C-alpha positions in Angstrom: 42.5 -30.3 -0.4 44.7 -27.8 -2.2 42.9 -26.7 -5.4 46.0 -27.3 -7.6 46.4 -30.8 -6.1 42.9 -31.8 -6.8 43.3 -30.7 -10.4 46.4 -33.0 -10.7 44.5 -35.8 -9.1 41.6 -35.4 -11.6 44.0 -35.2 -14.6 45.7 -38.5 -13.4 42.2 -40.1 -13.0 41.2 -38.9 -16.4 44.3 -40.5 -18.0 43.6 -43.7 -16.0 40.1 -43.8 -17.5 41.6 -43.1 -20.9 44.0 -46.1 -20.4 41.1 -48.4 -19.4 39.1 -47.0 -22.4 42.0 -48.1 -24.7 42.2 -51.7 -23.6 38.4 -52.0 -23.1 37.8 -50.8 -26.7 40.7 -52.5 -28.6 38.2 -55.1 -29.6 36.1 -52.5 -31.5 38.8 -52.2 -34.2 40.7 -55.4 -34.1 38.5 -58.3 -32.9 37.3 -59.4 -36.3 40.7 -59.1 -37.9 42.2 -61.2 -35.2 39.4 -63.7 -35.4 39.8 -64.2 -39.2 43.6 -64.3 -39.0 44.0 -61.1 -41.1 46.3 -59.8 -38.4 48.3 -61.4 -35.6 47.0 -60.3 -32.2 50.1 -58.3 -31.1 50.5 -56.7 -34.6 46.8 -55.8 -34.5 46.9 -54.0 -31.2 50.2 -52.2 -32.1 48.6 -50.8 -35.3 45.5 -49.9 -33.4 47.5 -48.1 -30.7 49.4 -46.0 -33.2 46.3 -45.0 -35.2 44.4 -44.2 -32.0 47.1 -41.7 -31.2 47.0 -40.2 -34.7 43.2 -40.0 -34.6 43.2 -38.0 -31.4 44.8 -35.1 -33.3 42.2 -35.0 -36.2 39.2 -33.4 -34.5 38.1 -31.7 -31.2 34.3 -31.6 -31.9 33.5 -34.5 -29.5 35.9 -33.0 -26.8 33.9 -29.7 -27.0 30.6 -31.7 -26.5 32.1 -33.3 -23.3 33.7 -30.1 -21.9 30.8 -27.8 -22.3 27.8 -29.7 -23.6 26.8 -32.4 -21.1 27.1 -30.4 -17.9 27.4 -26.8 -17.0 31.1 -26.1 -16.9 30.6 -23.0 -14.7 29.0 -25.1 -11.9 31.0 -28.3 -11.7 34.1 -28.6 -9.5 37.2 -30.8 -10.0 36.0 -33.0 -7.1 32.8 -33.7 -9.0 34.6 -34.5 -12.2 36.9 -36.9 -10.1 33.8 -38.6 -8.7 32.4 -39.1 -12.2 35.6 -40.6 -13.4 35.7 -43.1 -10.6 32.2 -44.2 -11.6 33.3 -44.7 -15.2 36.6 -46.5 -14.3 34.8 -48.9 -12.0 32.2 -49.9 -14.6 34.9 -50.2 -17.3 36.9 -52.6 -15.1 33.9 -54.7 -14.1 32.6 -55.2 -17.7 36.2 -55.9 -18.9 36.5 -58.6 -16.2 33.2 -60.2 -17.5 34.3 -59.8 -21.2 31.3 -57.6 -22.0 31.8 -55.0 -24.7 29.9 -52.3 -22.9 30.4 -48.6 -23.7 33.3 -46.8 -22.1 31.8 -43.6 -23.5 28.5 -44.1 -21.7 30.3 -45.1 -18.6 32.0 -41.7 -18.7 28.8 -39.9 -19.5 26.9 -41.7 -16.7 29.6 -41.0 -14.1 29.7 -37.3 -14.9 25.9 -37.0 -15.0 25.4 -38.8 -11.7 28.2 -36.9 -9.9 27.0 -33.5 -11.2 23.4 -34.2 -10.4 24.2 -35.0 -6.8 27.0 -32.5 -6.4 25.4 -29.3 -7.7 21.8 -30.2 -8.8 19.9 -31.4 -11.8 19.9 -27.9 -13.3 23.6 -28.3 -14.0 22.9 -31.3 -16.3 22.1 -30.4 -19.9 19.5 -33.0 -20.6 18.6 -31.7 -24.1 22.2 -32.2 -25.2 22.3 -35.6 -23.6 19.2 -36.6 -25.6 20.4 -35.1 -28.9 24.1 -35.9 -28.7 24.2 -39.1 -26.7 20.9 -41.0 -26.4 19.6 -40.7 -29.9 23.0 -41.6 -31.5 23.3 -44.5 -29.0 20.1 -46.0 -30.5 20.6 -45.0 -34.1 24.3 -45.7 -34.6 24.4 -49.5 -34.1 21.3 -49.8 -36.3 22.8 -47.7 -39.1 26.1 -49.6 -38.9 24.2 -52.9 -38.8 22.1 -52.1 -41.9 25.2 -51.0 -43.8 27.0 -54.2 -42.8 24.1 -56.4 -43.8 24.0 -54.8 -47.3 27.8 -54.9 -47.6 28.1 -58.5 -46.5 25.3 -59.6 -48.8 26.8 -57.9 -51.8 30.3 -59.1 -51.1 29.2 -62.8 -51.0 27.1 -62.3 -54.1 29.9 -60.8 -56.1 32.5 -63.4 -55.0 30.1 -66.4 -55.1 31.8 -67.9 -58.2 35.4 -67.1 -57.2 37.8 -69.6 -55.5 37.2 -69.3 -51.7 40.9 -69.4 -50.9 41.5 -66.5 -53.2 38.6 -64.5 -51.7 39.8 -65.2 -48.2 43.4 -64.1 -49.0 42.2 -60.9 -50.8 39.9 -59.9 -48.1 42.5 -60.4 -45.4 44.5 -57.5 -46.9 41.3 -55.4 -47.3 40.3 -56.2 -43.7 43.6 -55.1 -42.3 43.0 -51.7 -44.0 39.4 -51.4 -42.8 40.4 -52.4 -39.2 43.1 -49.6 -39.3 40.4 -47.2 -40.4 38.3 -48.1 -37.4 41.3 -47.5 -35.1 41.8 -44.1 -36.6 38.1 -43.3 -36.3 38.2 -44.6 -32.6 40.9 -42.1 -31.9 38.8 -39.2 -33.3 35.9 -40.2 -31.1 37.0 -41.9 -27.8 40.4 -40.2 -27.8 38.6 -36.9 -27.5 36.4 -37.8 -24.5 39.3 -37.6 -22.0 40.4 -34.4 -23.6 37.0 -33.0 -22.9 37.0 -34.2 -19.3 40.5 -32.6 -18.6 39.4 -29.4 -20.3 36.2 -29.4 -18.2 38.4 -29.8 -15.0 40.7 -26.9 -16.1 37.6 -24.7 -16.7 36.1 -25.7 -13.4 39.3 -24.8 -11.6 39.6 -21.4 -13.3 42.7 -22.4 -15.3 40.8 -22.0 -18.6 38.0 -19.7 -19.6 34.5 -21.2 -20.0 34.0 -22.6 -23.5 37.7 -23.1 -24.1 39.0 -25.9 -26.4 41.5 -28.5 -25.3 45.1 -27.2 -25.1 47.8 -29.0 -27.1 49.3 -30.7 -24.0 45.9 -32.2 -23.2 45.5 -33.6 -26.7 49.0 -35.1 -26.5 48.7 -36.8 -23.1 45.1 -38.1 -23.9 46.2 -39.6 -27.2 49.2 -41.3 -25.6 47.1 -42.7 -22.7 44.5 -44.3 -25.0 47.2 -45.6 -27.3 49.0 -47.2 -24.4 45.8 -48.9 -23.1 45.1 -50.1 -26.6 48.5 -51.7 -27.0 47.9 -53.6 -23.7 45.0 -55.3 -25.5 41.6 -56.1 -24.0 41.8 -59.8 -24.8 38.6 -60.8 -23.0 36.4 -58.4 -25.0 38.3 -59.2 -28.2 37.3 -62.8 -27.6 33.7 -61.9 -27.2 33.4 -59.7 -30.2 35.6 -61.8 -32.5 34.3 -65.3 -31.7 31.2 -65.4 -29.6 28.7 -63.1 -31.5 29.1 -64.8 -34.9 31.6 -66.8 -36.8 33.5 -64.2 -38.8 35.0 -64.7 -42.3 37.2 -62.1 -44.0 34.5 -60.7 -46.2 32.2 -60.2 -43.2 35.0 -58.6 -41.2 35.7 -56.2 -44.0 32.0 -55.2 -44.3 31.6 -54.8 -40.5 34.7 -52.7 -40.0 34.0 -50.5 -43.0 30.5 -49.8 -41.9 31.6 -49.0 -38.4 34.5 -46.7 -39.5 32.2 -44.6 -41.8 29.6 -44.2 -39.0 32.1 -43.2 -36.4 34.0 -40.7 -38.6 30.8 -39.0 -39.7 29.5 -38.7 -36.1 32.8 -37.4 -34.8 32.7 -34.7 -37.5 29.3 -33.7 -36.2 30.3 -33.8 -32.5 28.1 -36.7 -31.6 29.6 -38.5 -28.6 28.5 -41.9 -29.6 29.7 -45.3 -28.4 32.2 -46.9 -30.7 31.4 -50.2 -29.0 27.7 -49.9 -30.0 28.7 -49.1 -33.6 31.3 -51.9 -34.0 29.0 -54.5 -32.4 26.2 -53.4 -34.6 28.5 -53.9 -37.6 29.5 -57.4 -36.5 25.9 -58.4 -35.9 24.9 -57.0 -39.3 27.6 -58.9 -41.0 26.3 -62.1 -39.4 22.8 -61.3 -40.6 24.0 -60.5 -44.1 25.8 -63.8 -44.4 23.2 -66.0 -42.8 20.6 -65.1 -40.1 21.2 -68.1 -37.9 25.0 -67.4 -37.8 24.3 -64.7 -35.1 24.3 -66.0 -31.5 21.4 -63.9 -30.3 21.9 -64.9 -26.7 25.3 -63.3 -26.6 24.0 -60.2 -28.5 21.2 -59.9 -26.0 23.6 -59.9 -23.0 25.6 -57.2 -24.7 22.5 -55.0 -25.3 21.6 -55.6 -21.6 25.0 -54.3 -20.6 24.6 -51.3 -22.8 21.2 -50.5 -21.1 22.7 -50.7 -17.7 26.0 -48.8 -18.4 24.9 -45.2 -18.2 22.6 -45.6 -15.1 25.1 -47.9 -13.3 28.0 -45.5 -13.8 25.7 -42.6 -12.8 24.9 -44.3 -9.5 28.6 -45.0 -8.7 29.4 -41.4 -9.7 26.6 -40.1 -7.6 27.8 -42.0 -4.5 31.4 -40.9 -5.1 30.2 -37.3 -5.5 28.3 -37.4 -2.2 31.4 -38.7 -0.5 33.8 -36.2 -2.2 31.5 -33.3 -1.3 32.3 -33.8 2.4 35.8 -32.4 1.8 39.4 -33.7 1.4 38.8 -36.8 3.5 35.9 -37.8 1.4 37.8 -37.2 -1.9 40.7 -39.3 -0.6 38.3 -42.0 0.5 36.8 -42.1 -3.0 40.2 -42.5 -4.5 41.2 -45.3 -2.1 38.0 -47.2 -2.8 38.5 -46.8 -6.5 42.1 -48.1 -6.3 41.0 -51.0 -4.1 38.3 -52.1 -6.7 40.8 -51.8 -9.5 43.3 -54.1 -7.6 40.5 -56.6 -6.8 39.4 -56.8 -10.4 43.0 -57.3 -11.6 43.5 -60.1 -9.0 40.2 -61.8 -10.1 41.3 -61.5 -13.7 44.5 -63.5 -13.0 42.4 -66.5 -11.9 41.2 -67.0 -15.5 43.6 -65.0 -17.8 42.9 -64.4 -21.4 46.0 -63.4 -23.3 47.1 -62.8 -26.9 48.2 -66.4 -27.2 44.8 -67.9 -26.3 42.3 -65.2 -27.3 40.9 -67.4 -30.1 41.1 -70.7 -28.3 37.6 -70.6 -26.9 35.2 -72.7 -28.9 32.5 -70.3 -29.8 29.7 -72.9 -30.1 30.1 -74.1 -26.6 27.3 -72.7 -24.3 29.7 -72.2 -21.4 31.9 -70.0 -23.6 29.0 -67.9 -24.6 28.1 -67.3 -21.0 31.7 -66.5 -19.9 
């Protein structure tokens, strides 16, 4: 395949991943605000989309971690990056279909690691960076966000205990709209940069940019627009899980959960940690449930989420490795990978239409019902 053509294919695939990242992760910022009625669903995703776009311009530290930290940018090829993206997209779509708030970030990391390992060998994978910048933050970030949310929720309820509940609810709806917006901005500074890093890695691998280069302006713009567009589409299935099935959310809880998540994400983005915003926001929601009342958390749903988190990186790595093996055979193999990826995407979409979850019915599911928790 012509070198310039494969670069175009990879850029398109990267933007497709960015789009799936947007609708997969809309719930991170807006699920609790929609659940409490602080924001209407369509208004919530519109605000989130705009702020995701703005956030993409605020930092490039995470993008640099992706483009030159996880794998050796002098050894990978555009075909390997393409294979890794297919692994990430397939996992994103499958978990979206199941309504599981798994990590788009870890799907991307896993796909790239698996594809690179099979394509050019384990020595091209920077395992020390993976441990320090990905795995340790993956474990620590939801715990930190959860602890902050526990403390914040406990304090909020103690402070407002003697106040009229309707006044408290109304006041915190406004506060929650602001905190949700901050999460969206933080999401743009974190997840918005990951596709920038992938496209930059592809341009370096093709020789279009020198090793160690930062994302060009056009890469920042198209990546920001893609994740914003996906966010506006709305990942209603995952919004339903995070907003209604983990715990019953009240406005003070939502405010505490969102504020803890936003602070954690912004701090990590500044340091270049490529953490999962899904892990952080889920940790904040669980923490808010614990802070209000321990038995308010549906631990079965939380356990399924954690299980999905554990499988995400290796599952995407396996798909990326298989795709890389096929793509390494040449143009025919690369085309085959693309065709199979599109076929899976179409199949997932058709399956999703059999049981659609839309903005109008996102909060209709009764969270206490066992069948809903297992959906």
